Each structure stands twice: as C-alpha cells, then as structure tokens.
mmCIF file of the N, C-alpha and C atoms, coordinates in Angstrom:
data_MODEL
# 
_entry.id   MODEL 
# 
loop_
_atom_site.group_PDB 
_atom_site.id 
_atom_site.type_symbol 
_atom_site.label_atom_id 
_atom_site.label_alt_id 
_atom_site.label_comp_id 
_atom_site.label_asym_id 
_atom_site.label_entity_id 
_atom_site.label_seq_id 
_atom_site.pdbx_PDB_ins_code 
_atom_site.Cartn_x 
_atom_site.Cartn_y 
_atom_site.Cartn_z 
_atom_site.occupancy 
_atom_site.B_iso_or_equiv 
_atom_site.pdbx_formal_charge 
_atom_site.auth_seq_id 
_atom_site.auth_comp_id 
_atom_site.auth_asym_id 
_atom_site.auth_atom_id 
_atom_site.pdbx_PDB_model_num 
ATOM 1   N N  . LYS A 1 1  ? 8.383   105.897 -71.512 1.00 0.00 ? 1  LYS A N  1 
ATOM 2   C CA . LYS A 1 1  ? 8.054   106.033 -70.104 1.00 0.00 ? 1  LYS A CA 1 
ATOM 3   C C  . LYS A 1 1  ? 6.548   105.908 -69.892 1.00 0.00 ? 1  LYS A C  1 
ATOM 4   N N  . HIS A 1 2  ? 5.778   106.484 -70.786 1.00 0.00 ? 2  HIS A N  1 
ATOM 5   C CA . HIS A 1 2  ? 4.321   106.446 -70.693 1.00 0.00 ? 2  HIS A CA 1 
ATOM 6   C C  . HIS A 1 2  ? 3.794   105.010 -70.775 1.00 0.00 ? 2  HIS A C  1 
ATOM 7   N N  . VAL A 1 3  ? 4.394   104.213 -71.622 1.00 0.00 ? 3  VAL A N  1 
ATOM 8   C CA . VAL A 1 3  ? 3.992   102.816 -71.789 1.00 0.00 ? 3  VAL A CA 1 
ATOM 9   C C  . VAL A 1 3  ? 4.277   102.033 -70.512 1.00 0.00 ? 3  VAL A C  1 
ATOM 10  N N  . ASN A 1 4  ? 5.402   102.316 -69.878 1.00 0.00 ? 4  ASN A N  1 
ATOM 11  C CA . ASN A 1 4  ? 5.743   101.635 -68.630 1.00 0.00 ? 4  ASN A CA 1 
ATOM 12  C C  . ASN A 1 4  ? 4.744   101.962 -67.524 1.00 0.00 ? 4  ASN A C  1 
ATOM 13  N N  . GLU A 1 5  ? 4.308   103.223 -67.450 1.00 0.00 ? 5  GLU A N  1 
ATOM 14  C CA . GLU A 1 5  ? 3.320   103.620 -66.439 1.00 0.00 ? 5  GLU A CA 1 
ATOM 15  C C  . GLU A 1 5  ? 1.995   102.906 -66.681 1.00 0.00 ? 5  GLU A C  1 
ATOM 16  N N  . GLN A 1 6  ? 1.587   102.835 -67.938 1.00 0.00 ? 6  GLN A N  1 
ATOM 17  C CA . GLN A 1 6  ? 0.343   102.142 -68.266 1.00 0.00 ? 6  GLN A CA 1 
ATOM 18  C C  . GLN A 1 6  ? 0.447   100.662 -67.927 1.00 0.00 ? 6  GLN A C  1 
ATOM 19  N N  . ALA A 1 7  ? 1.571   100.070 -68.214 1.00 0.00 ? 7  ALA A N  1 
ATOM 20  C CA . ALA A 1 7  ? 1.761   98.649  -67.907 1.00 0.00 ? 7  ALA A CA 1 
ATOM 21  C C  . ALA A 1 7  ? 1.745   98.422  -66.400 1.00 0.00 ? 7  ALA A C  1 
ATOM 22  N N  . GLU A 1 8  ? 2.371   99.333  -65.656 1.00 0.00 ? 8  GLU A N  1 
ATOM 23  C CA . GLU A 1 8  ? 2.389   99.203  -64.199 1.00 0.00 ? 8  GLU A CA 1 
ATOM 24  C C  . GLU A 1 8  ? 0.985   99.359  -63.616 1.00 0.00 ? 8  GLU A C  1 
ATOM 25  N N  . GLN A 1 9  ? 0.222   100.327 -64.118 1.00 0.00 ? 9  GLN A N  1 
ATOM 26  C CA . GLN A 1 9  ? -1.154  100.519 -63.653 1.00 0.00 ? 9  GLN A CA 1 
ATOM 27  C C  . GLN A 1 9  ? -2.014  99.310  -64.002 1.00 0.00 ? 9  GLN A C  1 
ATOM 28  N N  . SER A 1 10 ? -1.802  98.774  -65.176 1.00 0.00 ? 10 SER A N  1 
ATOM 29  C CA . SER A 1 10 ? -2.546  97.584  -65.585 1.00 0.00 ? 10 SER A CA 1 
ATOM 30  C C  . SER A 1 10 ? -2.214  96.402  -64.682 1.00 0.00 ? 10 SER A C  1 
ATOM 31  N N  . THR A 1 11 ? -0.954  96.271  -64.330 1.00 0.00 ? 11 THR A N  1 
ATOM 32  C CA . THR A 1 11 ? -0.532  95.197  -63.427 1.00 0.00 ? 11 THR A CA 1 
ATOM 33  C C  . THR A 1 11 ? -1.154  95.376  -62.047 1.00 0.00 ? 11 THR A C  1 
ATOM 34  N N  . ILE A 1 12 ? -1.184  96.610  -61.555 1.00 0.00 ? 12 ILE A N  1 
ATOM 35  C CA . ILE A 1 12 ? -1.787  96.893  -60.244 1.00 0.00 ? 12 ILE A CA 1 
ATOM 36  C C  . ILE A 1 12 ? -3.271  96.554  -60.267 1.00 0.00 ? 12 ILE A C  1 
ATOM 37  N N  . ARG A 1 13 ? -3.968  96.988  -61.318 1.00 0.00 ? 13 ARG A N  1 
ATOM 38  C CA . ARG A 1 13 ? -5.402  96.680  -61.431 1.00 0.00 ? 13 ARG A CA 1 
ATOM 39  C C  . ARG A 1 13 ? -5.639  95.176  -61.497 1.00 0.00 ? 13 ARG A C  1 
ATOM 40  N N  . SER A 1 14 ? -4.771  94.498  -62.222 1.00 0.00 ? 14 SER A N  1 
ATOM 41  C CA . SER A 1 14 ? -4.896  93.042  -62.336 1.00 0.00 ? 14 SER A CA 1 
ATOM 42  C C  . SER A 1 14 ? -4.717  92.369  -60.977 1.00 0.00 ? 14 SER A C  1 
ATOM 43  N N  . HIS A 1 15 ? -3.746  92.819  -60.202 1.00 0.00 ? 15 HIS A N  1 
ATOM 44  C CA . HIS A 1 15 ? -3.525  92.255  -58.866 1.00 0.00 ? 15 HIS A CA 1 
ATOM 45  C C  . HIS A 1 15 ? -4.707  92.548  -57.939 1.00 0.00 ? 15 HIS A C  1 
ATOM 46  N N  . GLN A 1 16 ? -5.250  93.763  -58.032 1.00 0.00 ? 16 GLN A N  1 
ATOM 47  C CA . GLN A 1 16 ? -6.401  94.116  -57.200 1.00 0.00 ? 16 GLN A CA 1 
ATOM 48  C C  . GLN A 1 16 ? -7.610  93.259  -57.551 1.00 0.00 ? 16 GLN A C  1 
ATOM 49  N N  . GLN A 1 17 ? -7.821  93.068  -58.842 1.00 0.00 ? 17 GLN A N  1 
ATOM 50  C CA . GLN A 1 17 ? -8.941  92.234  -59.270 1.00 0.00 ? 17 GLN A CA 1 
ATOM 51  C C  . GLN A 1 17 ? -8.728  90.788  -58.829 1.00 0.00 ? 17 GLN A C  1 
ATOM 52  N N  . ASN A 1 18 ? -7.506  90.313  -58.900 1.00 0.00 ? 18 ASN A N  1 
ATOM 53  C CA . ASN A 1 18 ? -7.188  88.959  -58.458 1.00 0.00 ? 18 ASN A CA 1 
ATOM 54  C C  . ASN A 1 18 ? -7.484  88.798  -56.968 1.00 0.00 ? 18 ASN A C  1 
ATOM 55  N N  . GLU A 1 19 ? -7.128  89.797  -56.165 1.00 0.00 ? 19 GLU A N  1 
ATOM 56  C CA . GLU A 1 19 ? -7.416  89.753  -54.730 1.00 0.00 ? 19 GLU A CA 1 
ATOM 57  C C  . GLU A 1 19 ? -8.917  89.732  -54.468 1.00 0.00 ? 19 GLU A C  1 
ATOM 58  N N  . ARG A 1 20 ? -9.687  90.534  -55.223 1.00 0.00 ? 20 ARG A N  1 
ATOM 59  C CA . ARG A 1 20 ? -11.148 90.544  -55.053 1.00 0.00 ? 20 ARG A CA 1 
ATOM 60  C C  . ARG A 1 20 ? -11.745 89.181  -55.388 1.00 0.00 ? 20 ARG A C  1 
ATOM 61  N N  . VAL A 1 21 ? -11.264 88.575  -56.462 1.00 0.00 ? 21 VAL A N  1 
ATOM 62  C CA . VAL A 1 21 ? -11.760 87.251  -56.856 1.00 0.00 ? 21 VAL A CA 1 
ATOM 63  C C  . VAL A 1 21 ? -11.425 86.221  -55.780 1.00 0.00 ? 21 VAL A C  1 
ATOM 64  N N  . GLN A 1 22 ? -10.209 86.272  -55.249 1.00 0.00 ? 22 GLN A N  1 
ATOM 65  C CA . GLN A 1 22 ? -9.822  85.336  -54.193 1.00 0.00 ? 22 GLN A CA 1 
ATOM 66  C C  . GLN A 1 22 ? -10.665 85.543  -52.938 1.00 0.00 ? 22 GLN A C  1 
ATOM 67  N N  . ASN A 1 23 ? -10.913 86.801  -52.576 1.00 0.00 ? 23 ASN A N  1 
ATOM 68  C CA . ASN A 1 23 ? -11.747 87.079  -51.403 1.00 0.00 ? 23 ASN A CA 1 
ATOM 69  C C  . ASN A 1 23 ? -13.171 86.576  -51.606 1.00 0.00 ? 23 ASN A C  1 
ATOM 70  N N  . ASN A 1 24 ? -13.724 86.814  -52.792 1.00 0.00 ? 24 ASN A N  1 
ATOM 71  C CA . ASN A 1 24 ? -15.078 86.331  -53.081 1.00 0.00 ? 24 ASN A CA 1 
ATOM 72  C C  . ASN A 1 24 ? -15.141 84.810  -53.059 1.00 0.00 ? 24 ASN A C  1 
ATOM 73  N N  . ALA A 1 25 ? -14.119 84.169  -53.595 1.00 0.00 ? 25 ALA A N  1 
ATOM 74  C CA . ALA A 1 25 ? -14.086 82.702  -53.586 1.00 0.00 ? 25 ALA A CA 1 
ATOM 75  C C  . ALA A 1 25 ? -14.008 82.180  -52.159 1.00 0.00 ? 25 ALA A C  1 
ATOM 76  N N  . MET A 1 26 ? -13.196 82.810  -51.327 1.00 0.00 ? 26 MET A N  1 
ATOM 77  C CA . MET A 1 26 ? -13.071 82.388  -49.929 1.00 0.00 ? 26 MET A CA 1 
ATOM 78  C C  . MET A 1 26 ? -14.394 82.576  -49.188 1.00 0.00 ? 26 MET A C  1 
ATOM 79  N N  . LEU A 1 27 ? -15.062 83.697  -49.409 1.00 0.00 ? 27 LEU A N  1 
ATOM 80  C CA . LEU A 1 27 ? -16.356 83.924  -48.766 1.00 0.00 ? 27 LEU A CA 1 
ATOM 81  C C  . LEU A 1 27 ? -17.387 82.902  -49.227 1.00 0.00 ? 27 LEU A C  1 
ATOM 82  N N  . THR A 1 28 ? -17.355 82.561  -50.503 1.00 0.00 ? 28 THR A N  1 
ATOM 83  C CA . THR A 1 28 ? -18.284 81.559  -51.024 1.00 0.00 ? 28 THR A CA 1 
ATOM 84  C C  . THR A 1 28 ? -18.031 80.201  -50.388 1.00 0.00 ? 28 THR A C  1 
ATOM 85  N N  . VAL A 1 29 ? -16.771 79.816  -50.283 1.00 0.00 ? 29 VAL A N  1 
ATOM 86  C CA . VAL A 1 29 ? -16.425 78.535  -49.658 1.00 0.00 ? 29 VAL A CA 1 
ATOM 87  C C  . VAL A 1 29 ? -16.872 78.518  -48.202 1.00 0.00 ? 29 VAL A C  1 
ATOM 88  N N  . LEU A 1 30 ? -16.626 79.607  -47.477 1.00 0.00 ? 30 LEU A N  1 
ATOM 89  C CA . LEU A 1 30 ? -17.037 79.678  -46.071 1.00 0.00 ? 30 LEU A CA 1 
ATOM 90  C C  . LEU A 1 30 ? -18.557 79.610  -45.926 1.00 0.00 ? 30 LEU A C  1 
ATOM 91  N N  . ALA A 1 31 ? -19.282 80.290  -46.815 1.00 0.00 ? 31 ALA A N  1 
ATOM 92  C CA . ALA A 1 31 ? -20.742 80.258  -46.757 1.00 0.00 ? 31 ALA A CA 1 
ATOM 93  C C  . ALA A 1 31 ? -21.269 78.856  -47.034 1.00 0.00 ? 31 ALA A C  1 
ATOM 94  N N  . VAL A 1 32 ? -20.720 78.191  -48.035 1.00 0.00 ? 32 VAL A N  1 
ATOM 95  C CA . VAL A 1 32 ? -21.145 76.821  -48.347 1.00 0.00 ? 32 VAL A CA 1 
ATOM 96  C C  . VAL A 1 32 ? -20.840 75.896  -47.176 1.00 0.00 ? 32 VAL A C  1 
ATOM 97  N N  . PHE A 1 33 ? -19.681 76.060  -46.566 1.00 0.00 ? 33 PHE A N  1 
ATOM 98  C CA . PHE A 1 33 ? -19.304 75.248  -45.407 1.00 0.00 ? 33 PHE A CA 1 
ATOM 99  C C  . PHE A 1 33 ? -20.271 75.478  -44.247 1.00 0.00 ? 33 PHE A C  1 
ATOM 100 N N  . ALA A 1 34 ? -20.604 76.745  -43.984 1.00 0.00 ? 34 ALA A N  1 
ATOM 101 C CA . ALA A 1 34 ? -21.526 77.059  -42.889 1.00 0.00 ? 34 ALA A CA 1 
ATOM 102 C C  . ALA A 1 34 ? -22.905 76.457  -43.153 1.00 0.00 ? 34 ALA A C  1 
ATOM 103 N N  . PHE A 1 35 ? -23.421 76.616  -44.366 1.00 0.00 ? 35 PHE A N  1 
ATOM 104 C CA . PHE A 1 35 ? -24.729 76.042  -44.691 1.00 0.00 ? 35 PHE A CA 1 
ATOM 105 C C  . PHE A 1 35 ? -24.695 74.517  -44.625 1.00 0.00 ? 35 PHE A C  1 
ATOM 106 N N  . SER A 1 36 ? -23.577 73.922  -45.000 1.00 0.00 ? 36 SER A N  1 
ATOM 107 C CA . SER A 1 36 ? -23.449 72.466  -44.911 1.00 0.00 ? 36 SER A CA 1 
ATOM 108 C C  . SER A 1 36 ? -23.483 71.998  -43.463 1.00 0.00 ? 36 SER A C  1 
ATOM 109 N N  . LEU A 1 37 ? -22.798 72.717  -42.586 1.00 0.00 ? 37 LEU A N  1 
ATOM 110 C CA . LEU A 1 37 ? -22.821 72.363  -41.162 1.00 0.00 ? 37 LEU A CA 1 
ATOM 111 C C  . LEU A 1 37 ? -24.224 72.477  -40.585 1.00 0.00 ? 37 LEU A C  1 
ATOM 112 N N  . ILE A 1 38 ? -24.912 73.555  -40.927 1.00 0.00 ? 38 ILE A N  1 
ATOM 113 C CA . ILE A 1 38 ? -26.278 73.743  -40.429 1.00 0.00 ? 38 ILE A CA 1 
ATOM 114 C C  . ILE A 1 38 ? -27.186 72.643  -40.961 1.00 0.00 ? 38 ILE A C  1 
ATOM 115 N N  . GLY A 1 39 ? -27.062 72.321  -42.236 1.00 0.00 ? 39 GLY A N  1 
ATOM 116 C CA . GLY A 1 39 ? -27.870 71.255  -42.820 1.00 0.00 ? 39 GLY A CA 1 
ATOM 117 C C  . GLY A 1 39 ? -27.585 69.905  -42.190 1.00 0.00 ? 39 GLY A C  1 
ATOM 118 N N  . ALA A 1 40 ? -26.316 69.615  -41.944 1.00 0.00 ? 40 ALA A N  1 
ATOM 119 C CA . ALA A 1 40 ? -25.951 68.341  -41.314 1.00 0.00 ? 40 ALA A CA 1 
ATOM 120 C C  . ALA A 1 40 ? -26.491 68.268  -39.892 1.00 0.00 ? 40 ALA A C  1 
ATOM 121 N N  . TRP A 1 41 ? -26.406 69.362  -39.159 1.00 0.00 ? 41 TRP A N  1 
ATOM 122 C CA . TRP A 1 41 ? -26.933 69.404  -37.789 1.00 0.00 ? 41 TRP A CA 1 
ATOM 123 C C  . TRP A 1 41 ? -28.443 69.168  -37.794 1.00 0.00 ? 41 TRP A C  1 
ATOM 124 N N  . PHE A 1 42 ? -29.146 69.824  -38.717 1.00 0.00 ? 42 PHE A N  1 
ATOM 125 C CA . PHE A 1 42 ? -30.596 69.671  -38.819 1.00 0.00 ? 42 PHE A CA 1 
ATOM 126 C C  . PHE A 1 42 ? -30.967 68.233  -39.181 1.00 0.00 ? 42 PHE A C  1 
ATOM 127 N N  . LEU A 1 43 ? -30.297 67.667  -40.168 1.00 0.00 ? 43 LEU A N  1 
ATOM 128 C CA . LEU A 1 43 ? -30.601 66.299  -40.591 1.00 0.00 ? 43 LEU A CA 1 
ATOM 129 C C  . LEU A 1 43 ? -30.272 65.282  -39.505 1.00 0.00 ? 43 LEU A C  1 
ATOM 130 N N  . SER A 1 44 ? -29.172 65.485  -38.801 1.00 0.00 ? 44 SER A N  1 
ATOM 131 C CA . SER A 1 44 ? -28.829 64.541  -37.735 1.00 0.00 ? 44 SER A CA 1 
ATOM 132 C C  . SER A 1 44 ? -29.873 64.585  -36.632 1.00 0.00 ? 44 SER A C  1 
ATOM 133 N N  . GLY A 1 45 ? -30.411 65.758  -36.348 1.00 0.00 ? 45 GLY A N  1 
ATOM 134 C CA . GLY A 1 45 ? -31.480 65.859  -35.357 1.00 0.00 ? 45 GLY A CA 1 
ATOM 135 C C  . GLY A 1 45 ? -32.729 65.123  -35.800 1.00 0.00 ? 45 GLY A C  1 
ATOM 136 N N  . MET A 1 46 ? -33.029 65.195  -37.086 1.00 0.00 ? 46 MET A N  1 
ATOM 137 C CA . MET A 1 46 ? -34.206 64.493  -37.606 1.00 0.00 ? 46 MET A CA 1 
ATOM 138 C C  . MET A 1 46 ? -34.033 62.984  -37.509 1.00 0.00 ? 46 MET A C  1 
ATOM 139 N N  . ILE A 1 47 ? -32.809 62.504  -37.546 1.00 0.00 ? 47 ILE A N  1 
ATOM 140 C CA . ILE A 1 47 ? -32.547 61.067  -37.496 1.00 0.00 ? 47 ILE A CA 1 
ATOM 141 C C  . ILE A 1 47 ? -32.365 60.590  -36.062 1.00 0.00 ? 47 ILE A C  1 
ATOM 142 N N  . VAL A 1 48 ? -31.585 61.316  -35.278 1.00 0.00 ? 48 VAL A N  1 
ATOM 143 C CA . VAL A 1 48 ? -31.208 60.858  -33.940 1.00 0.00 ? 48 VAL A CA 1 
ATOM 144 C C  . VAL A 1 48 ? -32.358 60.964  -32.943 1.00 0.00 ? 48 VAL A C  1 
ATOM 145 N N  . THR A 1 49 ? -33.127 62.036  -32.979 1.00 0.00 ? 49 THR A N  1 
ATOM 146 C CA . THR A 1 49 ? -34.188 62.239  -31.985 1.00 0.00 ? 49 THR A CA 1 
ATOM 147 C C  . THR A 1 49 ? -35.208 61.105  -31.975 1.00 0.00 ? 49 THR A C  1 
ATOM 148 N N  . PRO A 1 50 ? -35.755 60.681  -33.113 1.00 0.00 ? 50 PRO A N  1 
ATOM 149 C CA . PRO A 1 50 ? -36.697 59.557  -33.069 1.00 0.00 ? 50 PRO A CA 1 
ATOM 150 C C  . PRO A 1 50 ? -36.061 58.263  -32.562 1.00 0.00 ? 50 PRO A C  1 
ATOM 151 N N  . ILE A 1 51 ? -34.795 58.044  -32.889 1.00 0.00 ? 51 ILE A N  1 
ATOM 152 C CA . ILE A 1 51 ? -34.114 56.835  -32.415 1.00 0.00 ? 51 ILE A CA 1 
ATOM 153 C C  . ILE A 1 51 ? -33.953 56.885  -30.902 1.00 0.00 ? 51 ILE A C  1 
ATOM 154 N N  . GLN A 1 52 ? -33.620 58.053  -30.369 1.00 0.00 ? 52 GLN A N  1 
ATOM 155 C CA . GLN A 1 52 ? -33.495 58.187  -28.917 1.00 0.00 ? 52 GLN A CA 1 
ATOM 156 C C  . GLN A 1 52 ? -34.838 57.954  -28.227 1.00 0.00 ? 52 GLN A C  1 
ATOM 157 N N  . LYS A 1 53 ? -35.920 58.459  -28.814 1.00 0.00 ? 53 LYS A N  1 
ATOM 158 C CA . LYS A 1 53 ? -37.254 58.226  -28.243 1.00 0.00 ? 53 LYS A CA 1 
ATOM 159 C C  . LYS A 1 53 ? -37.591 56.740  -28.264 1.00 0.00 ? 53 LYS A C  1 
ATOM 160 N N  . LEU A 1 54 ? -37.296 56.077  -29.372 1.00 0.00 ? 54 LEU A N  1 
ATOM 161 C CA . LEU A 1 54 ? -37.557 54.644  -29.483 1.00 0.00 ? 54 LEU A CA 1 
ATOM 162 C C  . LEU A 1 54 ? -36.694 53.860  -28.497 1.00 0.00 ? 54 LEU A C  1 
ATOM 163 N N  . GLN A 1 55 ? -35.470 54.283  -28.309 1.00 0.00 ? 55 GLN A N  1 
ATOM 164 C CA . GLN A 1 55 ? -34.574 53.632  -27.353 1.00 0.00 ? 55 GLN A CA 1 
ATOM 165 C C  . GLN A 1 55 ? -35.151 53.721  -25.935 1.00 0.00 ? 55 GLN A C  1 
ATOM 166 N N  . GLU A 1 56 ? -35.704 54.865  -25.581 1.00 0.00 ? 56 GLU A N  1 
ATOM 167 C CA . GLU A 1 56 ? -36.299 55.025  -24.249 1.00 0.00 ? 56 GLU A CA 1 
ATOM 168 C C  . GLU A 1 56 ? -37.523 54.121  -24.087 1.00 0.00 ? 56 GLU A C  1 
ATOM 169 N N  . VAL A 1 57 ? -38.357 54.031  -25.118 1.00 0.00 ? 57 VAL A N  1 
ATOM 170 C CA . VAL A 1 57 ? -39.526 53.147  -25.063 1.00 0.00 ? 57 VAL A CA 1 
ATOM 171 C C  . VAL A 1 57 ? -39.076 51.701  -24.902 1.00 0.00 ? 57 VAL A C  1 
ATOM 172 N N  . MET A 1 58 ? -38.060 51.291  -25.644 1.00 0.00 ? 58 MET A N  1 
ATOM 173 C CA . MET A 1 58 ? -37.566 49.916  -25.547 1.00 0.00 ? 58 MET A CA 1 
ATOM 174 C C  . MET A 1 58 ? -36.980 49.638  -24.159 1.00 0.00 ? 58 MET A C  1 
ATOM 175 N N  . ARG A 1 59 ? -36.323 50.635  -23.577 1.00 0.00 ? 59 ARG A N  1 
ATOM 176 C CA . ARG A 1 59 ? -35.776 50.477  -22.228 1.00 0.00 ? 59 ARG A CA 1 
ATOM 177 C C  . ARG A 1 59 ? -36.905 50.276  -21.223 1.00 0.00 ? 59 ARG A C  1 
ATOM 178 N N  . GLN A 1 60 ? -37.972 51.053  -21.366 1.00 0.00 ? 60 GLN A N  1 
ATOM 179 C CA . GLN A 1 60 ? -39.127 50.911  -20.478 1.00 0.00 ? 60 GLN A CA 1 
ATOM 180 C C  . GLN A 1 60 ? -39.766 49.528  -20.639 1.00 0.00 ? 60 GLN A C  1 
ATOM 181 N N  . LEU A 1 61 ? -39.881 49.061  -21.873 1.00 0.00 ? 61 LEU A N  1 
ATOM 182 C CA . LEU A 1 61 ? -40.442 47.729  -22.118 1.00 0.00 ? 61 LEU A CA 1 
ATOM 183 C C  . LEU A 1 61 ? -39.565 46.650  -21.492 1.00 0.00 ? 61 LEU A C  1 
ATOM 184 N N  . ALA A 1 62 ? -38.253 46.802  -21.603 1.00 0.00 ? 62 ALA A N  1 
ATOM 185 C CA . ALA A 1 62 ? -37.331 45.821  -21.032 1.00 0.00 ? 62 ALA A CA 1 
ATOM 186 C C  . ALA A 1 62 ? -37.436 45.776  -19.513 1.00 0.00 ? 62 ALA A C  1 
ATOM 187 N N  . MET A 1 63 ? -37.811 46.900  -18.905 1.00 0.00 ? 63 MET A N  1 
ATOM 188 C CA . MET A 1 63 ? -37.968 46.954  -17.449 1.00 0.00 ? 63 MET A CA 1 
ATOM 189 C C  . MET A 1 63 ? -39.331 46.414  -17.009 1.00 0.00 ? 63 MET A C  1 
ATOM 190 N N  . GLY A 1 64 ? -40.169 46.026  -17.969 1.00 0.00 ? 64 GLY A N  1 
ATOM 191 C CA . GLY A 1 64 ? -41.449 45.427  -17.640 1.00 0.00 ? 64 GLY A CA 1 
ATOM 192 C C  . GLY A 1 64 ? -42.631 46.366  -17.754 1.00 0.00 ? 64 GLY A C  1 
ATOM 193 N N  . ASN A 1 65 ? -42.414 47.596  -18.146 1.00 0.00 ? 65 ASN A N  1 
ATOM 194 C CA . ASN A 1 65 ? -43.507 48.552  -18.298 1.00 0.00 ? 65 ASN A CA 1 
ATOM 195 C C  . ASN A 1 65 ? -44.166 48.325  -19.656 1.00 0.00 ? 65 ASN A C  1 
ATOM 196 N N  . LEU A 1 66 ? -45.225 47.520  -19.651 1.00 0.00 ? 66 LEU A N  1 
ATOM 197 C CA . LEU A 1 66 ? -45.889 47.179  -20.911 1.00 0.00 ? 66 LEU A CA 1 
ATOM 198 C C  . LEU A 1 66 ? -46.935 48.202  -21.319 1.00 0.00 ? 66 LEU A C  1 
ATOM 199 N N  . SER A 1 67 ? -47.126 49.243  -20.506 1.00 0.00 ? 67 SER A N  1 
ATOM 200 C CA . SER A 1 67 ? -48.114 50.268  -20.844 1.00 0.00 ? 67 SER A CA 1 
ATOM 201 C C  . SER A 1 67 ? -47.495 51.425  -21.636 1.00 0.00 ? 67 SER A C  1 
ATOM 202 N N  . VAL A 1 68 ? -46.188 51.421  -21.782 1.00 0.00 ? 68 VAL A N  1 
ATOM 203 C CA . VAL A 1 68 ? -45.530 52.506  -22.502 1.00 0.00 ? 68 VAL A CA 1 
ATOM 204 C C  . VAL A 1 68 ? -45.828 52.394  -23.993 1.00 0.00 ? 68 VAL A C  1 
ATOM 205 N N  . ARG A 1 69 ? -45.989 53.558  -24.632 1.00 0.00 ? 69 ARG A N  1 
ATOM 206 C CA . ARG A 1 69 ? -46.302 53.582  -26.059 1.00 0.00 ? 69 ARG A CA 1 
ATOM 207 C C  . ARG A 1 69 ? -45.289 54.446  -26.787 1.00 0.00 ? 69 ARG A C  1 
ATOM 208 N N  . ALA A 1 70 ? -45.012 54.071  -27.998 1.00 0.00 ? 70 ALA A N  1 
ATOM 209 C CA . ALA A 1 70 ? -44.100 54.862  -28.839 1.00 0.00 ? 70 ALA A CA 1 
ATOM 210 C C  . ALA A 1 70 ? -44.933 55.733  -29.768 1.00 0.00 ? 70 ALA A C  1 
ATOM 211 N N  . ASP A 1 71 ? -44.603 57.022  -29.801 1.00 0.00 ? 71 ASP A N  1 
ATOM 212 C CA . ASP A 1 71 ? -45.278 57.922  -30.733 1.00 0.00 ? 71 ASP A CA 1 
ATOM 213 C C  . ASP A 1 71 ? -44.794 57.619  -32.143 1.00 0.00 ? 71 ASP A C  1 
ATOM 214 N N  . VAL A 1 72 ? -45.731 57.530  -33.061 1.00 0.00 ? 72 VAL A N  1 
ATOM 215 C CA . VAL A 1 72 ? -45.393 57.244  -34.453 1.00 0.00 ? 72 VAL A CA 1 
ATOM 216 C C  . VAL A 1 72 ? -45.703 58.483  -35.273 1.00 0.00 ? 72 VAL A C  1 
ATOM 217 N N  . ASP A 1 73 ? -44.663 59.078  -35.826 1.00 0.00 ? 73 ASP A N  1 
ATOM 218 C CA . ASP A 1 73 ? -44.812 60.252  -36.686 1.00 0.00 ? 73 ASP A CA 1 
ATOM 219 C C  . ASP A 1 73 ? -44.228 59.929  -38.049 1.00 0.00 ? 73 ASP A C  1 
ATOM 220 N N  . GLY A 1 74 ? -44.983 60.151  -39.083 1.00 0.00 ? 74 GLY A N  1 
ATOM 221 C CA . GLY A 1 74 ? -44.458 59.984  -40.428 1.00 0.00 ? 74 GLY A CA 1 
ATOM 222 C C  . GLY A 1 74 ? -44.554 58.568  -40.949 1.00 0.00 ? 74 GLY A C  1 
ATOM 223 N N  . ASP A 1 75 ? -43.985 58.391  -42.125 1.00 0.00 ? 75 ASP A N  1 
ATOM 224 C CA . ASP A 1 75 ? -44.019 57.097  -42.798 1.00 0.00 ? 75 ASP A CA 1 
ATOM 225 C C  . ASP A 1 75 ? -42.603 56.737  -43.251 1.00 0.00 ? 75 ASP A C  1 
ATOM 226 N N  . ASN A 1 76 ? -41.670 56.759  -42.295 1.00 0.00 ? 76 ASN A N  1 
ATOM 227 C CA . ASN A 1 76 ? -40.289 56.434  -42.636 1.00 0.00 ? 76 ASN A CA 1 
ATOM 228 C C  . ASN A 1 76 ? -39.852 55.179  -41.894 1.00 0.00 ? 76 ASN A C  1 
ATOM 229 N N  . GLU A 1 77 ? -38.596 54.822  -42.045 1.00 0.00 ? 77 GLU A N  1 
ATOM 230 C CA . GLU A 1 77 ? -38.088 53.581  -41.462 1.00 0.00 ? 77 GLU A CA 1 
ATOM 231 C C  . GLU A 1 77 ? -38.173 53.589  -39.940 1.00 0.00 ? 77 GLU A C  1 
ATOM 232 N N  . ILE A 1 78 ? -37.883 54.717  -39.323 1.00 0.00 ? 78 ILE A N  1 
ATOM 233 C CA . ILE A 1 78 ? -37.908 54.806  -37.862 1.00 0.00 ? 78 ILE A CA 1 
ATOM 234 C C  . ILE A 1 78 ? -39.328 54.626  -37.343 1.00 0.00 ? 78 ILE A C  1 
ATOM 235 N N  . SER A 1 79 ? -40.300 55.261  -37.957 1.00 0.00 ? 79 SER A N  1 
ATOM 236 C CA . SER A 1 79 ? -41.680 55.125  -37.483 1.00 0.00 ? 79 SER A CA 1 
ATOM 237 C C  . SER A 1 79 ? -42.209 53.714  -37.727 1.00 0.00 ? 79 SER A C  1 
ATOM 238 N N  . LYS A 1 80 ? -41.673 53.008  -38.705 1.00 0.00 ? 80 LYS A N  1 
ATOM 239 C CA . LYS A 1 80 ? -42.099 51.627  -38.939 1.00 0.00 ? 80 LYS A CA 1 
ATOM 240 C C  . LYS A 1 80 ? -41.549 50.681  -37.879 1.00 0.00 ? 80 LYS A C  1 
ATOM 241 N N  . LEU A 1 81 ? -40.409 51.042  -37.255 1.00 0.00 ? 81 LEU A N  1 
ATOM 242 C CA . LEU A 1 81 ? -39.869 50.220  -36.178 1.00 0.00 ? 81 LEU A CA 1 
ATOM 243 C C  . LEU A 1 81 ? -40.818 50.241  -35.000 1.00 0.00 ? 81 LEU A C  1 
# 
C-alpha cells in the first residue's frame, strides 16, 4: 500500500511539473509573438514613412510645384531615391 501511495504522489508531482512546463512554454511563445509584432510594426514604420514622404514630394512635382524638396535622412535606398 505504501508503494502505491508513493507512486501516486510521484505521478501527481509529475503532472504538476508537466503543467508548469507547458504554462512556461506558452508564456514564452506569447512573449516572442508579442515582441515580433512590435518589431515588425517598428520596422514597417521605418520603411513606409520615408516612402510616403517621397510619394508626397513626387505628387507635388507632378502638379508642377518645382520648389518642393525631399528631406534626405540616412544613407539607405530610400534616401538615394
């Protein structure tokens, strides 16, 4: 009888530890997903904003406003355009 109680307690502890590991894994996945979303949002802003500014300058030029200037920041592909 004593051996059965020990085996049952061991099984309970094993299940509890398994649940903790699963919870930690789920939290880790959620944290990585959240950081990935934030990083993607930040990077898309770094790419889209300069293109939108350049698009507005090109629209002004197409309308005949030759005095409009494009701000050039950095040394990347967008600033070279």
